[in-house]
C-alpha positions as CSV (number, residue, x, y, z in Angstrom):
1,M,-64.7,-82.1,-157.4
2,G,-68.3,-83.1,-158.2
3,R,-68.7,-80.5,-161.0
4,T,-69.9,-80.8,-164.6
5,I,-67.6,-79.0,-167.0
6,Q,-67.6,-78.3,-170.7
7,V,-64.3,-78.1,-172.7
8,P,-63.6,-77.6,-176.4
9,Q,-63.3,-80.8,-178.4
10,N,-60.0,-79.5,-179.9
11,L,-57.8,-78.2,-177.1
12,R,-55.0,-76.0,-178.3
13,R,-53.9,-74.0,-175.2
14,I,-53.4,-75.5,-171.8
15,V,-52.3,-74.0,-168.5
16,S,-51.1,-76.4,-165.7
17,L,-51.4,-75.3,-162.1
18,S,-49.6,-78.3,-160.6
19,P,-46.1,-79.8,-161.3
20,N,-47.4,-83.4,-161.5
21,L,-49.9,-82.4,-164.3
22,T,-47.1,-80.6,-166.2
23,E,-44.9,-83.7,-165.9
24,T,-47.8,-85.8,-167.2
25,L,-48.4,-83.6,-170.2
26,Y,-44.7,-84.0,-171.2
27,A,-44.8,-87.8,-170.6
28,L,-47.8,-87.9,-173.0
29,G,-46.0,-85.9,-175.6
30,L,-48.5,-83.0,-175.3
31,Q,-46.0,-80.3,-174.2
32,D,-46.7,-78.2,-177.3
33,L,-50.2,-77.6,-175.9
34,L,-48.8,-76.3,-172.7
35,V,-48.7,-72.5,-172.8
36,G,-48.1,-71.8,-169.1
37,D,-47.4,-73.4,-165.8
38,T,-46.3,-72.6,-162.2
39,D,-43.1,-71.5,-160.7
40,Y,-42.7,-75.0,-159.3
41,C,-43.1,-76.9,-162.6
42,D,-39.5,-77.8,-162.9
43,F,-39.5,-81.2,-164.6
44,P,-38.6,-81.9,-167.3
45,A,-36.1,-79.0,-167.6
46,A,-38.0,-77.7,-170.6
47,A,-41.0,-77.0,-168.4
48,Q,-38.9,-74.3,-166.6
49,H,-39.0,-72.2,-169.8
50,K,-42.7,-72.1,-170.1
51,P,-44.5,-68.8,-169.2
52,K,-45.1,-68.8,-165.4
53,V,-48.3,-67.8,-163.7
54,G,-47.0,-67.8,-160.1
55,G,-47.3,-70.4,-157.3
56,V,-49.6,-73.4,-157.0
57,I,-51.4,-72.1,-153.9
58,N,-51.8,-68.5,-155.1
59,P,-51.4,-68.3,-158.9
60,S,-52.0,-65.0,-160.7
61,I,-55.5,-65.3,-162.3
62,E,-54.6,-62.3,-164.4
63,A,-51.5,-64.2,-165.8
64,V,-53.6,-67.2,-166.5
65,V,-56.2,-65.1,-168.4
66,A,-53.5,-63.4,-170.4
67,L,-52.5,-66.8,-171.8
68,Q,-56.0,-67.4,-173.2
69,P,-56.2,-71.1,-172.2
70,D,-58.9,-73.4,-173.5
71,L,-58.5,-75.4,-170.3
72,V,-56.7,-75.1,-167.0
73,L,-55.5,-78.3,-165.2
74,V,-55.7,-78.3,-161.4
75,T,-55.4,-80.8,-158.5
76,K,-57.7,-81.1,-155.6
77,L,-54.8,-81.7,-153.3
78,S,-52.7,-78.6,-154.1
79,N,-54.9,-76.0,-155.7
80,R,-57.5,-74.0,-153.8
81,P,-61.2,-74.0,-154.6
82,E,-61.1,-70.3,-154.8
83,T,-58.8,-70.5,-157.8
84,V,-61.2,-72.9,-159.6
85,D,-64.1,-70.6,-158.7
86,A,-62.3,-67.5,-160.0
87,L,-61.5,-69.2,-163.3
88,A,-65.2,-70.4,-163.6
89,Q,-66.4,-66.8,-163.1
90,L,-64.2,-65.8,-166.1
91,G,-65.6,-68.5,-168.3
92,I,-62.3,-70.6,-168.2
93,P,-63.0,-74.3,-167.6
94,S,-60.7,-76.3,-165.2
95,Y,-60.2,-80.0,-165.0
96,A,-59.3,-81.4,-161.6
97,T,-57.5,-84.7,-160.7
98,D,-57.4,-86.2,-157.2
99,P,-55.7,-89.6,-157.2
100,H,-54.9,-91.3,-153.8
101,T,-53.4,-94.6,-154.9
102,I,-50.9,-95.7,-157.5
103,Q,-53.6,-97.3,-159.6
104,E,-55.7,-94.1,-159.4
105,I,-52.7,-92.2,-160.6
106,I,-52.4,-94.4,-163.7
107,S,-56.1,-94.2,-164.3
108,S,-55.9,-90.4,-164.0
109,I,-53.1,-90.3,-166.6
110,Q,-55.3,-92.2,-169.0
111,H,-58.3,-90.0,-168.3
112,L,-56.2,-86.9,-168.9
113,A,-54.9,-88.4,-172.2
114,D,-58.5,-89.1,-173.3
115,L,-59.5,-85.6,-172.5
116,M,-56.7,-84.3,-174.6
117,G,-57.5,-86.5,-177.6
118,A,-54.3,-88.6,-177.0
119,S,-55.9,-91.9,-175.9
120,E,-53.3,-94.1,-177.7
121,A,-50.4,-92.3,-176.0
122,G,-52.2,-92.6,-172.6
123,S,-52.8,-96.3,-173.1
124,A,-49.2,-96.9,-174.1
125,L,-47.9,-95.0,-171.1
126,A,-50.3,-96.7,-168.7
127,K,-49.3,-100.1,-170.0
128,E,-45.6,-99.4,-169.6
129,L,-46.1,-98.1,-166.0
130,Q,-48.1,-101.2,-165.1
131,R,-45.4,-103.4,-166.6
132,R,-42.7,-101.8,-164.4
133,L,-44.9,-102.0,-161.3
134,A,-45.5,-105.7,-161.9
135,D,-41.8,-106.4,-162.3
136,T,-41.1,-104.6,-159.0
137,Q,-43.9,-106.5,-157.3
138,R,-42.6,-109.8,-158.5
139,R,-39.2,-109.1,-157.1
140,V,-40.3,-108.0,-153.6
141,A,-43.6,-109.9,-153.1
142,Q,-42.0,-112.8,-151.1
143,L,-39.8,-110.6,-148.9
144,P,-40.6,-109.3,-145.5
145,R,-41.8,-105.7,-145.7
146,S,-39.5,-103.1,-144.3
147,R,-41.1,-100.9,-141.6
148,V,-40.4,-97.3,-142.3
149,L,-41.1,-93.8,-141.2
150,F,-41.5,-91.4,-144.1
151,I,-40.5,-87.9,-142.9
152,V,-42.2,-84.9,-144.4
153,W,-41.0,-82.5,-141.7
154,T,-38.8,-82.7,-138.7
155,Q,-39.9,-79.9,-136.4
156,P,-42.6,-80.9,-135.6
157,L,-42.2,-84.4,-136.9
158,I,-44.8,-84.9,-139.6
159,S,-45.3,-88.1,-141.7
160,I,-47.8,-89.5,-144.1
161,G,-51.2,-91.2,-143.4
162,K,-52.2,-94.6,-144.7
163,D,-54.6,-93.2,-147.3
164,T,-51.9,-91.1,-149.2
165,F,-50.5,-92.1,-152.5
166,I,-47.0,-92.0,-150.9
167,A,-48.0,-94.7,-148.4
168,D,-49.3,-96.8,-151.4
169,A,-46.0,-96.2,-153.2
170,L,-44.1,-97.6,-150.2
171,H,-46.3,-100.7,-150.3
172,Y,-45.4,-101.3,-153.9
173,A,-41.7,-100.8,-153.0
174,G,-41.9,-103.6,-150.4
175,A,-42.3,-101.5,-147.3
176,E,-45.0,-100.2,-145.0
177,S,-45.3,-97.1,-143.0
178,I,-45.4,-97.4,-139.2
179,V,-48.0,-94.6,-139.4
180,D,-51.5,-96.1,-139.4
181,V,-54.0,-93.2,-139.3
182,A,-56.3,-91.7,-141.8
183,Q,-55.0,-88.2,-141.5
184,S,-53.0,-87.3,-144.6
185,W,-50.2,-85.4,-142.9
186,P,-50.2,-86.4,-139.1
187,Q,-47.9,-85.0,-136.5
188,V,-45.9,-87.9,-135.0
189,N,-44.7,-88.4,-131.4
190,L,-41.0,-89.1,-131.5
191,E,-41.0,-91.1,-128.3
192,E,-43.7,-93.4,-129.8
193,V,-41.6,-93.7,-133.0
194,A,-38.7,-94.8,-130.8
195,R,-40.9,-97.5,-129.2
196,L,-41.9,-98.8,-132.6
197,Q,-38.3,-98.6,-134.0
198,P,-38.8,-98.4,-137.8
199,D,-36.2,-100.2,-139.9
200,F,-35.6,-97.1,-142.1
201,L,-36.2,-93.4,-142.1
202,V,-37.2,-92.2,-145.6
203,F,-36.3,-88.7,-146.9
204,A,-37.2,-87.2,-150.2
205,G,-34.7,-84.8,-151.9
206,S,-37.1,-81.9,-151.9
207,H,-37.7,-82.2,-148.2
208,A,-34.1,-82.5,-147.1
209,E,-33.3,-79.2,-148.7
210,I,-35.6,-77.1,-146.5
211,M,-36.0,-79.1,-143.3
212,P,-35.1,-77.2,-140.1
213,L,-32.9,-80.1,-139.0
214,K,-30.0,-81.4,-141.1
215,I,-30.2,-85.2,-141.5
216,A,-26.6,-85.6,-140.6
217,S,-27.2,-84.1,-137.2
218,L,-30.0,-86.3,-136.1
219,S,-27.8,-88.7,-134.2
220,E,-26.7,-85.8,-132.0
221,L,-30.2,-85.0,-130.8
222,P,-31.6,-86.6,-127.6
223,G,-35.0,-87.7,-129.1
224,W,-33.7,-88.9,-132.5
225,R,-30.8,-90.8,-131.2
226,L,-33.2,-93.2,-129.4
227,L,-33.9,-94.6,-132.9
228,D,-31.9,-97.6,-134.0
229,A,-32.2,-96.4,-137.6
230,V,-30.6,-93.1,-136.6
231,R,-27.7,-94.7,-134.6
232,S,-27.1,-97.1,-137.5
233,H,-27.6,-94.4,-140.2
234,R,-30.3,-96.5,-141.9
235,Y,-31.6,-93.7,-144.1
236,V,-33.2,-94.1,-147.4
237,H,-33.1,-91.2,-149.8
238,T,-35.2,-90.6,-152.9
239,D,-35.9,-87.6,-155.1
240,D,-38.9,-85.3,-155.3
241,S,-40.7,-87.7,-157.7
242,I,-42.0,-89.5,-154.7
243,D,-44.1,-86.4,-153.9
244,R,-45.8,-86.1,-157.3
245,P,-48.7,-88.3,-158.6
246,A,-47.1,-88.4,-162.0
247,P,-45.4,-91.1,-164.2
248,R,-42.1,-90.5,-162.6
249,L,-43.5,-91.9,-159.3
250,I,-43.0,-95.4,-160.7
251,S,-39.2,-94.6,-160.9
252,A,-39.3,-93.6,-157.3
253,I,-41.0,-96.9,-156.4
254,E,-38.3,-98.8,-158.2
255,D,-35.6,-96.7,-156.5
256,L,-37.0,-97.3,-153.1
257,A,-37.5,-101.0,-153.7
258,R,-33.8,-101.3,-154.6
259,Q,-32.8,-99.6,-151.4
260,F,-35.2,-101.6,-149.1
261,H,-34.5,-104.9,-150.8
262,P,-31.2,-104.8,-152.8
263,E,-31.1,-108.6,-152.7
264,A,-34.2,-108.7,-155.0
265,F,-32.4,-106.9,-157.8
266,S,-29.3,-109.0,-158.1
267,D,-28.7,-112.6,-159.1
268,K,-25.8,-112.8,-156.6
269,P,-26.1,-112.5,-152.8
270,A,-26.2,-108.8,-151.8
271,A,-22.8,-107.5,-150.7
272,A,-22.4,-105.7,-147.5
273,P,-23.6,-102.2,-148.2
274,D,-21.6,-99.1,-147.6
275,H,-24.8,-97.1,-147.0
276,P,-27.8,-97.9,-144.8
277,E,-29.4,-101.2,-145.6
278,K,-31.0,-104.0,-143.6
279,D,-27.8,-105.6,-142.4
280,S,-26.3,-102.3,-141.1
281,G,-26.4,-103.3,-137.5
282,A,-29.9,-103.2,-136.0
283,T,-32.5,-105.9,-136.0
284,A,-36.1,-105.1,-136.5
285,P,-38.4,-106.8,-134.0
286,S,-40.1,-109.9,-135.4
287,S,-43.4,-108.9,-133.9
288,P,-43.4,-105.1,-133.7
289,P,-45.5,-103.5,-131.0
290,A,-48.9,-102.2,-132.1
291,P,-48.9,-98.4,-132.4
292,N,-50.7,-96.3,-129.9
293,A,-52.7,-94.1,-132.2
294,N,-53.3,-91.4,-129.6
295,A,-49.7,-91.2,-128.6
296,L,-48.3,-91.4,-132.1
297,F,-50.5,-89.1,-134.1
298,G,-52.0,-85.9,-132.6
299,A,-52.1,-83.1,-135.1
300,S,-54.7,-82.2,-137.7
301,R,-54.0,-81.7,-141.4
302,H,-54.1,-78.0,-140.8
303,L,-51.1,-78.1,-138.6
304,A,-49.2,-80.1,-141.2
305,A,-50.2,-77.6,-143.8
306,Q,-48.9,-74.7,-141.7
307,N,-45.5,-76.3,-141.6
308,L,-45.5,-77.5,-145.2
309,Q,-46.3,-74.0,-146.4
310,R,-43.2,-72.5,-144.7
311,A,-41.7,-73.3,-148.1
312,E,-44.4,-73.4,-150.8
313,G,-42.1,-75.5,-152.9
314,L,-42.6,-78.5,-150.6
315,A,-46.4,-78.2,-150.5
316,C,-46.4,-77.5,-154.2
317,A,-44.2,-80.4,-155.1
318,R,-47.4,-82.4,-155.5
């Protein structure tokens, strides 16, 4: 965030205002330092029993102060500048992270570990995550990339921009988003999506629970049934770890890669799937038409945020 901050050399009391940072502390073995987190810090299960300070967007500053933290952890993506300013006025330092790629996430984990005096744990975790990424890359590198639409919201249809860590995660999993704009959460024109015909529609578990449209009913809707992926039920599901720039994101990448390219994870020819995969009936065009940026993506990030904040849990999953 462009600030200079001072923190105690020996940190003893940490408050996390973002689920991904809470997960990272646990992955580093630093959970005993965590004295409070948000209502949406639900992984691992033990994090649900930490004292709560409210939501990510509007945490209770009073509750944070009452926990007497040496440091508060925030993210530029999810937390508001007003929260950081309020803490600073009270003399409570906050450390912000803002990774946009998988490699930046791993670097951020290492930096956080260094800050906490746990450099060895950070290095070990980063090395293991890099090893798993390399293994996945080795398996899918020579395979054609699946063209996908990652669905954040259905009404209006909102996807992800090319500069988000989710788009980068798809790349590592052997896929690419048909959305090719810089906006983080662009609104997408369904007719243009039908023209581009993605191979798969990708849904995260946290999204499916609160979307205004049920995934099972998509094939009954006029616009959606124009998609070959809908008619053939070529849906890929993953859990909410895809939304969080935390160590579990590597598991989400591995899971997606297995669904996009099951043949890369078996020594035997892939059997005919009983759930959506590439051989489920539709054929992707060998040379897909170039997207019309003006037709495909029209909304600002503000519009996406309005819809995401209908349920703070979705916006705060990150």
